[in-house]
C-alpha positions in Angstrom: -89.8 48.7 -40.6 -90.4 46.8 -37.3 -88.0 46.5 -34.4 -87.2 42.8 -33.6 -86.8 42.0 -30.0 -85.8 38.6 -28.6 -87.7 37.3 -25.6 -87.2 34.4 -23.2 -89.7 31.6 -22.6 -90.7 33.2 -19.3 -91.4 36.5 -21.0 -93.6 34.7 -23.6 -95.4 32.9 -20.9 -96.2 36.3 -19.4 -97.4 37.6 -22.7 -99.3 34.4 -23.4 -101.6 35.3 -20.5 -102.8 38.5 -22.3 -105.6 38.4 -24.9 -103.8 40.4 -27.5 -100.8 38.2 -28.2 -100.5 36.3 -31.5 -97.9 33.6 -31.8 -96.7 32.6 -35.3 -94.8 29.4 -35.9 -92.6 29.8 -39.0 -91.7 26.2 -39.4 -93.1 24.2 -42.3 -96.6 22.8 -42.2 -95.5 19.2 -41.6 -93.4 20.2 -38.6 -96.3 22.3 -37.2 -98.7 19.4 -37.6 -96.6 17.2 -35.5 -96.2 19.6 -32.6 -96.6 23.3 -31.9 -97.2 25.9 -29.1 -100.8 25.6 -28.1 -102.7 28.5 -29.7 -100.0 29.4 -32.2 -100.7 29.8 -35.9 -98.6 28.4 -38.7 -97.0 30.8 -41.2 -94.2 28.8 -43.0 -91.2 31.0 -43.8 -91.1 29.5 -47.3 -94.5 31.2 -48.0 -94.0 34.2 -45.8 -95.5 37.5 -47.1 -95.1 40.5 -44.8 -98.1 42.2 -46.4 -100.5 39.6 -45.0 -99.9 40.9 -41.5 -101.9 44.2 -41.9 -104.3 43.8 -39.0 -101.8 43.4 -36.2 -101.4 47.0 -35.0 -102.9 46.5 -31.6 -101.5 43.0 -31.1 -98.3 41.7 -29.5 -96.8 39.6 -32.3 -94.4 36.7 -31.5 -92.6 34.5 -34.0 -90.8 31.3 -33.3 -89.3 28.2 -35.0 -87.8 25.0 -33.7 -84.5 26.2 -32.2 -84.4 29.9 -33.0 -82.1 29.6 -36.0 -84.7 30.1 -38.7 -86.2 33.2 -37.0 -82.7 34.7 -36.7 -81.8 33.9 -40.3 -85.1 35.5 -41.5 -85.0 38.5 -39.2 -85.0 40.9 -42.2 -88.3 39.3 -43.5 -89.9 39.8 -40.1 -88.8 43.4 -40.0 -90.9 44.1 -43.1 -94.1 43.6 -41.1 -96.0 46.8 -40.4 -95.8 46.7 -36.6 -93.9 48.7 -34.1 -92.3 45.7 -32.5 -91.9 42.1 -33.4 -90.9 39.6 -30.7 -89.0 36.4 -31.4 -88.8 33.5 -28.9 -85.2 32.8 -28.1 -84.3 29.1 -28.7 -87.8 28.5 -30.1 -90.1 25.5 -29.5 -87.2 23.5 -28.0 -86.8 25.8 -25.1 -90.6 26.2 -24.7 -90.9 22.5 -24.3 -87.9 22.2 -22.0 -89.6 24.7 -19.7 -92.8 22.5 -19.6 -95.0 25.0 -21.4 -98.2 24.1 -23.3 -97.6 22.2 -26.5 -100.1 20.5 -28.8 -98.7 17.2 -30.0 -100.2 15.0 -32.8 -98.4 11.6 -32.7 -100.4 10.5 -35.7 -98.9 13.1 -37.9 -96.0 11.9 -40.0 -92.5 12.9 -39.0 -91.3 16.1 -40.7 -90.1 15.4 -44.2 -86.5 16.4 -43.5 -86.3 13.9 -40.6 -87.7 11.3 -43.0 -84.9 12.2 -45.5 -82.3 11.9 -42.8 -83.5 8.5 -41.7 -83.8 7.1 -45.3 -80.5 8.6 -46.4 -78.7 7.3 -43.3 -80.2 3.8 -43.8 -79.2 3.8 -47.5 -75.6 4.8 -46.7 -75.4 2.2 -44.0 -76.8 -0.5 -46.3 -74.3 0.6 -49.0 -71.3 0.4 -46.7 -72.3 -3.0 -45.2 -73.0 -4.4 -48.7 -69.6 -2.9 -49.8 -67.8 -5.0 -47.2 -69.9 -8.2 -47.4 -70.8 -8.4 -51.1 -68.7 -6.2 -53.4 -66.9 -2.9 -53.1 -69.1 -1.6 -55.9 -71.8 -0.8 -53.2 -69.6 1.9 -51.8 -70.5 3.9 -54.9 -74.1 3.6 -53.9 -73.3 5.3 -50.5 -71.3 7.9 -52.4 -74.2 8.7 -54.7 -76.5 9.2 -51.7 -73.9 11.6 -50.2 -73.7 13.5 -53.5 -77.4 13.8 -53.6 -77.4 15.3 -50.1 -74.7 17.8 -51.1 -76.8 18.7 -54.2 -79.9 19.2 -52.0 -78.0 21.4 -49.6 -76.5 23.6 -52.3 -79.5 23.8 -54.6 -82.4 23.7 -52.2 -84.0 20.9 -54.2 -84.3 17.5 -52.5 -85.5 14.8 -54.8 -85.7 12.3 -52.0 -88.0 14.7 -50.0 -90.2 15.1 -53.1 -90.4 11.3 -53.5 -91.2 10.8 -49.8 -94.0 13.4 -50.0 -95.7 11.1 -52.5 -96.1 8.3 -49.9 -99.6 7.8 -48.7 -98.9 8.6 -45.0 -97.4 12.0 -46.0 -100.5 13.1 -47.9 -102.8 15.3 -45.9 -106.5 14.6 -45.8 -108.1 17.8 -47.1 -111.7 16.5 -46.4 -113.9 18.3 -44.1 -115.9 16.6 -41.3 -118.7 15.5 -43.7 -116.4 13.1 -45.6 -117.4 9.5 -45.6 
């Protein structure tokens, strides 16, 4: 079982200068595609397998997420990796960016799916409330159904709206290689 140590942005910057550091971003692939620490690798926590980290004995291994919450909540999974020490970046990518450190940004990548869900849900609730006041109070039920759907998604872990949004053309990833026409 690995020991998990939390490090600051400055400590990671110091480690970043060494050749044997490996930085893993545990956010989902859509979040990573939008922006990530330059040189980091994506290992989504939803697909995390501690056994896939066998060749890291001589490496300094650092994990991070957006704000530090996901890494803290999944600390037990990280401890399963066969390394002496695992480092976690305190306050994640947010703090890394606030300190002006190297980030790779792809503005052409779609917004992370959960942000899309928040935008669409908020818009639908707002439309329901406005229509409830201007047209008929029956539209308040529409806003209530959206709220109920969000509660169901939070409790069950299944978000139907996210699954629908992933079907939109701009959310589909192009899996072609460079030889595609």
